[in-house]
C-alpha positions as a Markdown table, in Angstrom:
| # | Residue | x | y | z |
|---|---|---|---|---|
| 1 | Met | 20.8 | 76.6 | -107.0 |
| 2 | Ile | 19.8 | 75.8 | -103.6 |
| 3 | Asp | 20.5 | 73.3 | -101.4 |
| 4 | Ile | 17.5 | 71.4 | -99.8 |
| 5 | Thr | 17.4 | 68.6 | -97.3 |
| 6 | Val | 15.3 | 66.4 | -96.9 |
| 7 | Lys | 14.5 | 62.9 | -94.9 |
| 8 | Val | 14.3 | 59.6 | -96.5 |
| 9 | Pro | 13.7 | 56.3 | -95.9 |
| 10 | Glu | 16.9 | 54.5 | -96.1 |
| 11 | Asp | 15.6 | 51.4 | -98.6 |
| 12 | Arg | 13.8 | 54.2 | -100.8 |
| 13 | Val | 17.3 | 56.2 | -101.5 |
| 14 | Pro | 18.0 | 54.7 | -104.9 |
| 15 | Glu | 13.9 | 55.8 | -106.0 |
| 16 | Phe | 14.7 | 59.1 | -104.6 |
| 17 | Tyr | 17.6 | 59.5 | -106.9 |
| 18 | Ser | 15.8 | 58.2 | -109.5 |
| 19 | Met | 12.7 | 60.3 | -109.3 |
| 20 | Tyr | 14.9 | 63.9 | -108.4 |
| 21 | Gly | 17.3 | 62.6 | -111.9 |
| 22 | Thr | 14.0 | 62.6 | -113.9 |
| 23 | Trp | 12.1 | 66.0 | -112.2 |
| 24 | Leu | 15.4 | 67.8 | -112.7 |
| 25 | Asn | 16.4 | 67.1 | -116.4 |
| 26 | Ser | 12.8 | 67.6 | -117.6 |
| 27 | Pro | 11.2 | 71.0 | -118.4 |
| 28 | Ala | 9.5 | 73.3 | -115.9 |
| 29 | Pro | 5.5 | 73.3 | -116.9 |
| 30 | Val | 4.5 | 75.8 | -119.6 |
| 31 | Glu | 0.9 | 75.2 | -120.4 |
| 32 | Pro | -1.5 | 72.8 | -120.0 |
| 33 | Leu | -1.2 | 69.8 | -123.1 |
| 34 | Val | 1.7 | 71.4 | -124.1 |
| 35 | Asp | 3.7 | 68.5 | -126.7 |
| 36 | Leu | 7.0 | 68.9 | -124.9 |
| 37 | Gln | 8.3 | 66.3 | -127.2 |
| 38 | Ser | 8.5 | 68.9 | -130.3 |
| 39 | Gln | 10.4 | 71.6 | -128.5 |
| 40 | Gly | 13.1 | 69.3 | -127.9 |
| 41 | Asp | 14.6 | 68.6 | -124.6 |
| 42 | Ala | 18.8 | 70.6 | -123.8 |
| 43 | Gly | 19.3 | 71.0 | -126.8 |
| 44 | His | 19.1 | 67.4 | -128.3 |
| 45 | Leu | 17.1 | 66.6 | -131.6 |
| 46 | Pro | 13.8 | 65.2 | -131.6 |
| 47 | Trp | 13.4 | 61.9 | -133.2 |
| 48 | Thr | 12.7 | 61.6 | -136.8 |
| 49 | Asp | 11.8 | 58.5 | -139.4 |
| 50 | Ala | 15.7 | 58.5 | -140.3 |
| 51 | Asp | 16.7 | 56.8 | -136.2 |
| 52 | Ala | 15.8 | 53.5 | -136.6 |
| 53 | Asp | 19.0 | 52.2 | -136.0 |
| 54 | Leu | 19.5 | 55.1 | -132.9 |
| 55 | Ala | 15.9 | 53.6 | -131.2 |
| 56 | Ala | 17.1 | 50.5 | -132.2 |
| 57 | Ile | 20.4 | 50.8 | -130.0 |
| 58 | Val | 17.9 | 52.9 | -126.9 |
| 59 | Trp | 15.2 | 49.9 | -126.9 |
| 60 | Asp | 17.9 | 47.1 | -126.2 |
| 61 | Lys | 19.3 | 49.1 | -123.1 |
| 62 | Leu | 15.9 | 49.3 | -121.7 |
| 63 | Ser | 14.9 | 47.4 | -118.9 |
| 64 | Asp | 12.3 | 45.2 | -118.6 |
| 65 | Thr | 10.2 | 47.4 | -116.9 |
| 66 | Ala | 10.7 | 50.3 | -119.1 |
| 67 | Lys | 10.7 | 47.8 | -122.4 |
| 68 | Gly | 6.5 | 47.4 | -120.7 |
| 69 | Leu | 5.7 | 50.9 | -120.2 |
| 70 | Phe | 7.0 | 52.2 | -124.3 |
| 71 | Ser | 5.1 | 48.9 | -125.3 |
| 72 | Ala | 2.1 | 50.8 | -123.3 |
| 73 | Leu | 2.5 | 53.8 | -125.4 |
| 74 | Ile | 4.0 | 52.3 | -128.5 |
| 75 | Asp | 0.5 | 50.2 | -128.8 |
| 76 | Asn | -1.7 | 53.6 | -128.2 |
| 77 | Pro | 0.0 | 55.9 | -129.9 |
| 78 | Glu | -1.1 | 59.5 | -128.7 |
| 79 | Gln | -3.5 | 57.6 | -125.6 |
| 80 | Arg | -2.6 | 60.0 | -122.7 |
| 81 | Phe | -1.7 | 57.9 | -120.1 |
| 82 | Ser | -1.6 | 59.2 | -116.2 |
| 83 | Gly | 1.3 | 58.2 | -113.8 |
| 84 | Asp | -0.8 | 56.2 | -111.6 |
| 85 | Glu | -2.7 | 54.5 | -114.4 |
| 86 | Leu | 0.5 | 53.3 | -115.5 |
| 87 | Ser | 1.8 | 52.5 | -112.3 |
| 88 | Glu | -1.2 | 50.4 | -112.2 |
| 89 | Met | -1.6 | 48.9 | -115.8 |
| 90 | Leu | 2.2 | 47.8 | -115.4 |
| 91 | Arg | 2.4 | 47.0 | -111.8 |
| 92 | Ile | 5.5 | 49.3 | -111.3 |
| 93 | Pro | 5.3 | 50.1 | -107.8 |
| 94 | Asn | 5.2 | 54.1 | -106.3 |
| 95 | Gly | 2.7 | 55.2 | -108.7 |
| 96 | Lys | 2.8 | 57.6 | -110.9 |
| 97 | His | 7.0 | 58.7 | -108.7 |
| 98 | Gly | 7.8 | 54.8 | -110.2 |
| 99 | Val | 7.0 | 55.7 | -113.3 |
| 100 | Ala | 8.9 | 58.8 | -113.9 |
| 101 | Gly | 12.2 | 56.4 | -112.2 |
| 102 | Val | 11.0 | 54.0 | -114.7 |
| 103 | Leu | 12.0 | 56.7 | -117.3 |
| 104 | Ala | 15.0 | 58.6 | -115.9 |
| 105 | Trp | 17.4 | 56.0 | -117.5 |
| 106 | Pro | 15.4 | 55.5 | -120.7 |
| 107 | Gly | 15.8 | 59.8 | -120.9 |
| 108 | Arg | 19.4 | 59.3 | -120.3 |
| 109 | His | 20.1 | 56.7 | -122.9 |
| 110 | Cys | 18.0 | 58.3 | -125.8 |
| 111 | Ala | 20.5 | 61.6 | -124.3 |
| 112 | Ala | 22.9 | 59.6 | -125.2 |
| 113 | Val | 22.6 | 59.1 | -128.7 |
| 114 | Asn | 21.4 | 62.7 | -129.0 |
| 115 | Arg | 17.9 | 62.2 | -129.3 |
| 116 | Thr | 15.3 | 64.3 | -126.9 |
| 117 | Trp | 13.4 | 61.1 | -125.5 |
| 118 | Pro | 10.3 | 59.7 | -127.3 |
| 119 | Trp | 8.2 | 60.4 | -125.0 |
| 120 | Ser | 5.4 | 63.2 | -125.2 |
| 121 | Trp | 4.6 | 64.3 | -121.5 |
| 122 | Ser | 2.4 | 67.4 | -120.6 |
| 123 | Ser | 1.9 | 69.8 | -117.5 |
| 124 | Tyr | -1.3 | 68.5 | -117.2 |
| 125 | Leu | -4.5 | 65.9 | -118.0 |
| 126 | Gln | -6.7 | 66.8 | -115.5 |
| 127 | Glu | -7.0 | 67.8 | -111.7 |
| 128 | Gly | -3.1 | 68.1 | -111.9 |
| 129 | Thr | -2.1 | 65.7 | -113.6 |
| 130 | Pro | 0.9 | 64.9 | -116.1 |
| 131 | Gly | 0.2 | 62.8 | -118.9 |
| 132 | Tyr | 2.4 | 60.7 | -121.3 |
| 133 | Trp | 2.1 | 59.2 | -124.8 |
| 134 | Phe | 4.0 | 58.4 | -128.1 |
| 135 | Thr | 3.3 | 60.2 | -131.3 |
| 136 | Pro | 2.6 | 57.9 | -134.2 |
| 137 | Asp | 5.3 | 58.6 | -135.7 |
| 138 | Val | 8.1 | 58.2 | -132.7 |
| 139 | Ala | 5.2 | 55.1 | -132.0 |
| 140 | Gln | 6.1 | 53.3 | -135.3 |
| 141 | Leu | 9.8 | 54.2 | -134.9 |
| 142 | Phe | 9.5 | 52.3 | -131.7 |
| 143 | Arg | 8.1 | 49.6 | -132.7 |
| 144 | Asp | 10.4 | 48.8 | -135.7 |
| 145 | Ala | 12.7 | 48.5 | -132.9 |
| 146 | Arg | 10.6 | 46.4 | -130.4 |
| 147 | Asp | 9.9 | 44.0 | -133.3 |
| 148 | Arg | 12.7 | 43.6 | -135.7 |
């Protein structure tokens, strides 16, 4: 690893660290429209139908903003949203960077129960825009956790 120094406005330092943590823990893009959910994440197990209790544990730890983001993906399985679309739809500040920041802690909560993040992510939708979505099975798992 190398050291890189960047200037960050003081009032945005927490957001910067959140964004950096999300990026650092994300796999490098492989190719367009690759579903990284099925490939696993840092040795963690993928979500299965048997993980209802774990999904409830993760759901209960989510911030209200993260619950709103998850709900958008839960209620629209297989629909791919760009970070900017989710940001605008859910009024998350700072566009796609804000969405990545919102997903930082949920990713950690999933890792704490030895599971991958529940959202699927592709390198590109169109014009180099990352996309996020839930598969139908994972959407159902978290819908049940949300609606219990």
